[in-house]
C-alpha positions as CSV (number, residue, x, y, z in Angstrom):
1,M,140.8,73.5,62.9
2,D,137.9,71.9,61.0
3,P,134.3,72.8,61.8
4,T,132.5,70.3,64.0
5,G,128.9,71.5,63.8
6,K,126.6,73.7,61.8
7,I,123.8,76.2,62.4
8,S,121.2,77.0,59.8
9,P,121.1,80.6,58.4
10,Q,119.8,82.9,61.2
11,P,117.8,86.0,60.7
12,W,120.6,88.1,62.3
13,M,123.2,86.6,60.0
14,T,121.2,87.4,56.8
15,T,120.2,91.0,57.5
16,P,121.4,93.5,54.9
17,E,123.7,95.1,57.5
18,T,125.4,91.9,58.6
19,T,125.8,90.7,55.0
20,A,127.2,94.1,54.0
21,L,129.7,94.1,56.8
22,M,131.0,90.5,56.2
23,K,131.2,91.2,52.5
24,T,133.3,94.4,53.1
25,L,135.7,92.6,55.5
26,K,136.1,89.7,53.0
27,A,136.8,92.1,50.1
28,G,139.5,93.7,52.2
29,G,141.2,90.4,52.8
30,I,140.0,90.1,56.4
31,E,138.9,86.7,57.7
32,A,136.0,87.1,60.2
33,R,133.8,84.8,62.2
34,F,130.8,85.3,64.5
35,I,131.9,84.6,68.1
36,G,130.5,83.9,71.5
37,G,127.0,84.7,72.5
38,C,125.4,85.0,69.1
39,V,126.6,81.5,68.2
40,R,125.7,80.0,71.5
41,D,122.2,81.4,71.6
42,S,121.5,80.5,68.0
43,I,122.3,76.9,68.7
44,L,119.7,77.0,71.5
45,K,117.3,78.9,69.3
46,R,117.3,81.8,71.8
47,P,117.0,85.5,70.8
48,V,120.3,87.1,69.8
49,R,120.9,90.5,71.1
50,D,124.5,91.4,70.2
51,I,126.5,90.3,67.2
52,D,130.2,90.0,68.0
53,I,132.8,89.2,65.4
54,A,136.4,88.0,65.7
55,T,139.3,88.3,63.3
56,P,143.0,87.6,63.2
57,T,143.5,91.0,61.5
58,E,144.8,93.9,63.7
59,P,142.3,96.7,64.5
60,E,144.1,99.4,62.5
61,K,143.6,97.5,59.2
62,V,140.0,96.7,60.2
63,I,139.3,100.4,60.6
64,S,141.0,101.3,57.4
65,V,139.1,98.7,55.3
66,L,135.7,99.6,56.8
67,E,136.2,103.4,56.5
68,Q,137.3,103.1,52.9
69,A,134.0,101.3,52.3
70,G,132.1,104.2,54.0
71,V,131.4,102.3,57.2
72,R,131.5,104.3,60.4
73,V,133.9,102.9,62.9
74,I,134.4,103.7,66.6
75,P,137.6,102.6,68.4
76,T,135.6,101.5,71.5
77,G,138.4,99.4,73.0
78,I,141.2,99.5,70.6
79,E,143.9,98.8,73.2
80,H,142.2,95.4,73.6
81,G,141.6,95.1,69.8
82,T,137.9,96.0,69.8
83,V,136.3,98.4,67.4
84,T,132.6,99.0,66.8
85,A,131.2,99.2,63.2
86,I,127.9,100.9,62.7
87,I,125.7,100.3,59.7
88,N,122.2,101.8,59.6
89,K,122.2,102.0,63.4
90,H,123.2,98.4,63.8
91,H,126.3,98.0,66.0
92,F,128.8,95.2,65.5
93,E,131.8,94.7,67.8
94,I,134.8,93.4,65.9
95,T,137.7,92.2,68.0
96,T,141.2,91.0,67.0
97,L,142.3,87.6,68.2
98,R,144.4,88.0,71.3
99,I,146.2,86.3,74.2
100,D,146.6,87.7,77.7
101,V,150.2,88.5,78.6
102,E,149.5,90.1,82.0
103,T,146.5,90.1,84.3
104,D,145.7,91.5,87.8
105,G,142.2,90.1,88.5
106,R,140.4,93.1,87.0
107,R,142.0,93.9,83.6
108,A,144.5,92.4,81.2
109,K,147.3,93.4,78.9
110,V,146.9,91.6,75.6
111,Q,149.0,90.7,72.6
112,F,147.3,90.2,69.2
113,T,147.5,86.8,67.5
114,D,146.3,85.0,64.4
115,D,145.7,81.7,66.4
116,W,141.9,81.0,66.8
117,T,142.5,78.3,69.4
118,A,144.9,80.5,71.5
119,D,142.2,83.2,71.5
120,A,139.6,80.7,72.6
121,A,141.9,79.5,75.4
122,R,141.8,82.9,77.1
123,R,137.9,83.0,77.2
124,D,136.0,82.1,80.3
125,F,133.7,79.1,79.6
126,T,133.7,76.5,76.9
127,I,130.2,77.5,75.7
128,N,131.6,80.9,74.9
129,T,134.5,79.7,72.8
130,M,132.6,78.7,69.7
131,S,132.8,80.6,66.5
132,A,130.9,80.4,63.2
133,N,131.5,81.6,59.6
134,E,129.0,83.0,57.3
135,E,127.9,79.6,56.1
136,G,127.1,78.6,59.7
137,D,130.0,76.2,60.2
138,I,130.8,76.0,63.9
139,F,134.4,75.8,65.1
140,D,134.5,74.4,68.6
141,P,138.1,74.0,70.1
142,Y,137.0,73.2,73.7
143,G,133.9,71.0,73.4
144,G,131.5,73.9,74.1
145,L,128.8,72.4,71.8
146,D,128.6,69.2,73.8
147,D,128.7,71.2,77.1
148,L,125.9,73.5,75.9
149,G,123.7,70.5,75.0
150,R,124.2,68.9,78.4
151,G,123.8,72.2,80.4
152,I,127.4,72.1,81.7
153,V,129.0,75.5,82.5
154,R,132.8,74.8,82.6
155,F,135.8,77.0,82.7
156,V,138.3,76.8,79.8
157,G,141.4,75.2,81.4
158,V,141.9,75.5,85.1
159,A,139.0,77.2,86.8
160,Q,141.2,78.8,89.5
161,D,143.5,80.3,86.9
162,R,140.6,81.8,84.9
163,I,139.2,83.4,88.0
164,N,142.5,84.8,89.1
165,E,142.8,86.4,85.7
166,D,139.5,88.2,86.2
167,V,137.6,87.9,89.5
168,L,134.3,88.9,87.8
169,R,134.4,85.5,86.2
170,M,133.3,84.0,89.5
171,L,130.0,85.9,89.3
172,R,129.7,85.2,85.6
173,F,130.0,81.5,86.4
174,F,126.9,81.6,88.5
175,R,125.1,83.9,86.0
176,F,125.8,81.5,83.1
177,Y,124.7,78.6,85.3
178,A,121.5,80.4,86.0
179,E,120.9,81.0,82.3
180,Y,122.3,77.8,80.7
181,G,123.2,75.3,83.3
182,K,121.6,72.0,84.6
183,P,122.5,70.3,87.8
184,P,124.9,69.2,89.0
185,M,127.2,72.2,89.0
186,N,130.8,71.7,87.9
187,N,132.8,70.7,91.0
188,E,136.1,72.2,89.9
189,A,134.4,75.5,89.3
190,L,132.6,75.4,92.7
191,L,135.9,74.6,94.5
192,A,137.6,77.5,92.8
193,C,134.8,79.9,93.8
194,R,135.0,78.7,97.4
195,K,138.7,79.2,97.5
196,L,138.7,82.6,95.9
197,N,135.5,84.2,97.1
198,Y,137.4,86.6,99.3
199,R,138.7,88.4,96.2
200,L,135.2,89.6,95.2
201,V,135.8,92.7,97.3
202,E,138.3,93.8,94.6
203,L,135.5,94.4,92.1
204,S,133.7,97.7,91.5
205,G,130.1,98.0,92.6
206,E,129.0,98.6,89.0
207,R,130.5,95.2,87.9
208,V,129.0,93.3,90.8
209,R,125.6,95.0,90.3
210,G,125.6,94.1,86.6
211,E,126.2,90.4,87.2
212,L,123.9,90.2,90.3
213,F,121.0,91.7,88.4
214,R,121.4,89.3,85.5
215,I,121.4,86.4,88.0
216,L,118.3,87.7,89.6
217,M,116.6,88.1,86.2
218,A,117.1,84.4,85.3
219,P,113.9,82.4,85.2
220,H,114.7,80.5,88.4
221,P,117.3,82.6,90.3
222,A,116.8,81.1,93.7
223,D,118.6,77.8,93.0
224,T,121.6,79.6,91.8
225,V,121.5,82.2,94.6
226,A,121.3,79.3,97.1
227,L,124.5,77.8,95.6
228,M,126.2,81.2,95.9
229,S,125.2,81.3,99.5
230,A,126.5,77.8,100.2
231,E,129.9,78.7,98.8
232,N,130.1,82.0,100.8
233,V,130.0,83.9,97.5
234,L,126.8,85.7,98.2
235,D,127.9,86.9,101.7
236,Q,130.9,88.6,100.1
237,I,128.6,90.8,97.8
238,L,125.3,90.9,99.7
239,P,125.6,90.1,103.4
240,E,122.1,91.5,103.8
241,A,120.6,88.5,102.0
242,G,118.2,86.3,103.8
243,D,116.5,83.0,103.0
244,V,116.0,82.4,99.3
245,N,112.4,81.0,99.6
246,R,110.8,84.4,99.3
247,L,112.8,85.1,96.1
248,R,111.9,81.6,94.8
249,T,108.2,82.2,95.4
250,L,108.3,85.6,93.8
251,A,110.0,84.2,90.7
252,W,107.3,81.5,90.5
253,L,104.5,84.0,91.1
254,T,105.6,86.4,88.3
255,G,106.5,83.5,86.0
256,R,103.7,80.9,86.2
257,G,101.8,81.5,89.5
258,I,99.4,84.3,88.6
259,T,97.1,84.8,85.7
260,L,97.5,88.5,85.5
261,S,99.4,89.9,82.5
262,N,101.8,92.7,82.3
263,V,103.7,91.9,85.4
264,E,107.3,92.2,84.2
265,T,110.4,90.8,85.9
266,D,112.3,93.4,87.8
267,P,115.7,92.9,89.3
268,V,115.3,95.5,92.1
269,R,112.0,93.8,93.1
270,R,113.7,90.5,93.2
271,L,116.6,92.0,95.2
272,G,114.0,93.3,97.7
273,A,112.6,89.8,98.0
274,L,116.1,88.4,98.7
275,I,117.0,90.9,101.4
276,K,116.2,89.9,105.0
277,P,112.8,91.2,106.2
278,G,113.4,93.9,108.8
279,T,116.7,95.1,107.4
280,S,117.4,98.7,108.5
281,E,117.3,101.8,106.4
282,N,121.0,102.3,107.1
283,D,121.8,98.8,105.8
284,I,119.7,99.3,102.7
285,N,121.5,102.5,102.0
286,N,124.8,100.6,102.4
287,V,123.6,98.1,99.8
288,C,122.7,100.9,97.4
289,E,126.0,102.6,97.9
290,R,128.0,99.4,97.5
291,L,126.2,98.5,94.3
292,R,126.2,102.0,92.9
293,F,122.5,102.3,92.7
294,S,120.8,105.3,91.0
295,N,118.7,107.6,93.3
296,R,115.6,106.0,91.7
297,E,116.7,102.5,92.4
298,R,117.7,103.4,96.0
299,K,114.2,104.9,96.6
300,H,112.6,101.8,95.0
301,L,114.4,99.4,97.2
302,L,113.9,101.4,100.4
303,M,110.2,101.7,99.8
304,M,109.9,97.9,99.3
305,V,112.1,96.8,102.2
306,C,111.8,99.4,104.9
307,P,109.2,102.0,104.0
308,P,108.7,105.0,106.4
309,K,105.8,104.7,108.9
310,T,103.6,107.0,106.8
311,V,103.9,104.5,103.9
312,S,103.9,101.2,105.9
313,S,100.6,102.2,107.4
314,L,99.0,102.0,104.0
315,S,97.2,98.7,103.6
316,I,98.8,96.4,101.1
317,N,98.0,92.8,102.0
318,S,95.5,90.1,101.1
319,S,92.8,91.7,103.2
320,S,93.1,95.1,101.5
321,S,90.0,96.3,99.8
322,E,90.1,97.8,96.3
323,K,89.6,101.2,98.0
324,D,92.7,100.5,100.2
325,I,94.7,99.7,97.1
326,R,93.6,102.8,95.3
327,R,94.6,104.9,98.3
328,A,98.0,103.3,98.3
329,C,98.4,103.8,94.5
330,Y,97.6,107.5,94.9
331,A,100.3,107.9,97.6
332,L,103.0,105.6,96.2
333,G,102.2,105.1,92.5
334,K,100.8,101.8,91.2
335,D,104.2,100.3,90.3
336,M,105.4,100.5,93.9
337,V,102.1,99.1,95.2
338,I,102.4,96.1,92.7
339,D,106.0,95.5,93.9
340,R,105.1,95.6,97.6
341,A,102.0,93.4,97.0
342,L,104.1,90.8,95.2
343,I,106.8,90.7,97.8
344,E,104.2,90.5,100.7
345,W,102.4,87.7,98.9
346,A,105.6,85.8,98.2
347,G,106.6,86.2,101.8
348,E,103.2,84.9,102.9
349,I,103.5,81.8,100.7
350,A,107.1,81.2,101.7
351,A,106.0,81.1,105.4
352,N,102.9,79.1,104.7
353,P,102.9,77.2,101.4
354,R,99.5,75.7,101.9
355,Q,97.4,78.7,101.0
356,N,93.8,78.2,100.0
357,T,92.3,79.3,96.7
358,G,90.4,82.1,98.4
359,Q,93.6,83.7,99.7
360,S,95.2,83.7,96.2
361,E,92.1,85.2,94.7
362,K,92.3,88.1,97.3
363,W,95.9,88.8,96.3
364,E,95.1,88.6,92.6
365,S,92.2,91.0,93.2
366,A,94.4,93.4,95.0
367,L,97.0,93.3,92.2
368,A,94.3,93.7,89.5
369,A,93.0,96.8,91.4
370,A,96.5,98.3,91.4
371,M,97.0,97.6,87.7
372,A,93.7,99.2,86.8
373,W,94.6,102.4,88.7
374,Q,94.7,105.6,86.6
375,Q,96.5,108.5,88.3
376,V,94.2,111.3,89.4
377,R,94.9,114.8,90.5
378,F,93.5,116.6,93.5
379,P,91.1,119.2,92.0
380,L,92.1,122.1,94.2
381,K,95.2,124.4,94.1
382,G,96.5,127.2,96.3
383,R,94.6,129.8,94.3
384,H,91.2,128.2,95.3
385,A,92.0,128.8,98.9
386,I,93.3,132.3,98.3
387,E,90.0,133.2,96.5
388,L,88.2,132.1,99.6
389,G,90.2,134.5,101.7
390,I,93.0,132.3,103.1
391,K,96.3,134.2,103.1
392,P,99.3,132.4,101.7
393,G,101.2,130.6,104.4
394,P,101.2,127.4,106.5
395,K,97.5,127.6,107.2
396,L,96.7,127.5,103.5
397,G,98.7,124.3,103.0
398,Q,97.1,122.7,106.1
399,M,93.6,123.4,104.9
400,L,94.3,122.0,101.5
401,K,95.8,118.9,103.1
402,L,92.6,118.4,105.2
403,V,90.4,118.6,102.1
404,E,92.7,116.4,100.1
405,Q,92.5,113.8,102.8
406,W,88.6,114.0,102.7
407,W,88.8,113.6,98.9
408,V,90.9,110.5,99.3
409,D,88.6,109.1,101.9
410,E,85.7,109.7,99.5
411,D,87.6,107.4,97.0
412,F,88.6,110.3,94.7
413,R,85.0,110.8,93.5
414,A,84.4,114.4,94.6
415,D,84.9,117.0,91.8
416,E,86.2,120.5,92.1
417,K,82.9,122.0,93.1
418,A,82.4,119.4,96.0
419,C,86.0,120.0,97.2
420,L,85.5,123.7,97.2
421,E,82.3,123.3,99.3
422,Q,84.3,121.1,101.7
423,L,86.9,123.8,102.0
424,R,84.3,126.4,102.8
425,Q,82.9,124.2,105.5
426,K,86.3,123.8,107.1
427,L,86.7,127.6,107.1
428,Q,83.6,128.1,109.2
């Protein structure tokens, strides 16, 4: 196949590590091309994170050639033809061209090939089939270059066949649409997703979580999530999801809606905005179990969606004073207060889009107060109470809690001396 396009030399293509690797492969008689995401994102002038390389040479020879040149090689997925070359802490995945000989919806048995077009035929979307040589010549067997320019996310071959080979491709379709697509969505792909959505239960929680988080991290996730809902895809993986308007508003707020800096996009926060308000603690735990959340992520989601009464009573709304926000930050940590404030604000706008300027200013003021918070420590410890004659035990803890609450009510201004005096007064 002749090249049909060209990319100019990219920074990632001309680094000493990339140049050394490609030179070593060529010296060993190994043809190699850059493949997939690095080519796709370079065409769109987007940042390139991973450099993947394809070759018709079988992995054992790739390993031999690289090791003889002093390059460290790890057989990360050698049964599927993939090895990882490491040069100066730079990682390159090198995969032998292959065809699928057997699939079960989760994994495939492969056979190596030297046919670039046959290898491209087993890939998921046309925009992922493009490869490029060191000179930047693009080889495009399935029209991915044109699809990429038009924002079309299209399966290679028959959409239903591609999904049956690997069910995760259904979620990848929506993820790639969120990242690269323009309406309208490909009808054949949508029909295949509608027909096969029941198979999503076959996927592991880790794989579902990975794709769902990447969808939620897209600049405008709500449109894609709404399409997933319409095709009954979302209900298969997240039946706890509610209306997408709160998610849409949250994405707008953290993207263009507020002037505050340092508000980073967070997938768990966006998930919290997507879940129905009032969802029970038990249902949230089910979500976390199903998606294999870490304990930290579980706590994060629970505190946003269904906090305990001791937490929900803390004032985090547009009427909260800066003092209220500082109290909440002390109890929850500023990151949690920021997350809850953003979700509350997004829900408020979603319910009533015609907010006045003053309301927005109040929310921005509350968020600014949270961002400015510096963690403080209560000045007293158990030894202070013991020195005043309180014996170790429940009473000691109760007395310190009372003084700590007074210190919080005083907006954290009282120093150790003032807190000790307060403790003495409570002992009288």
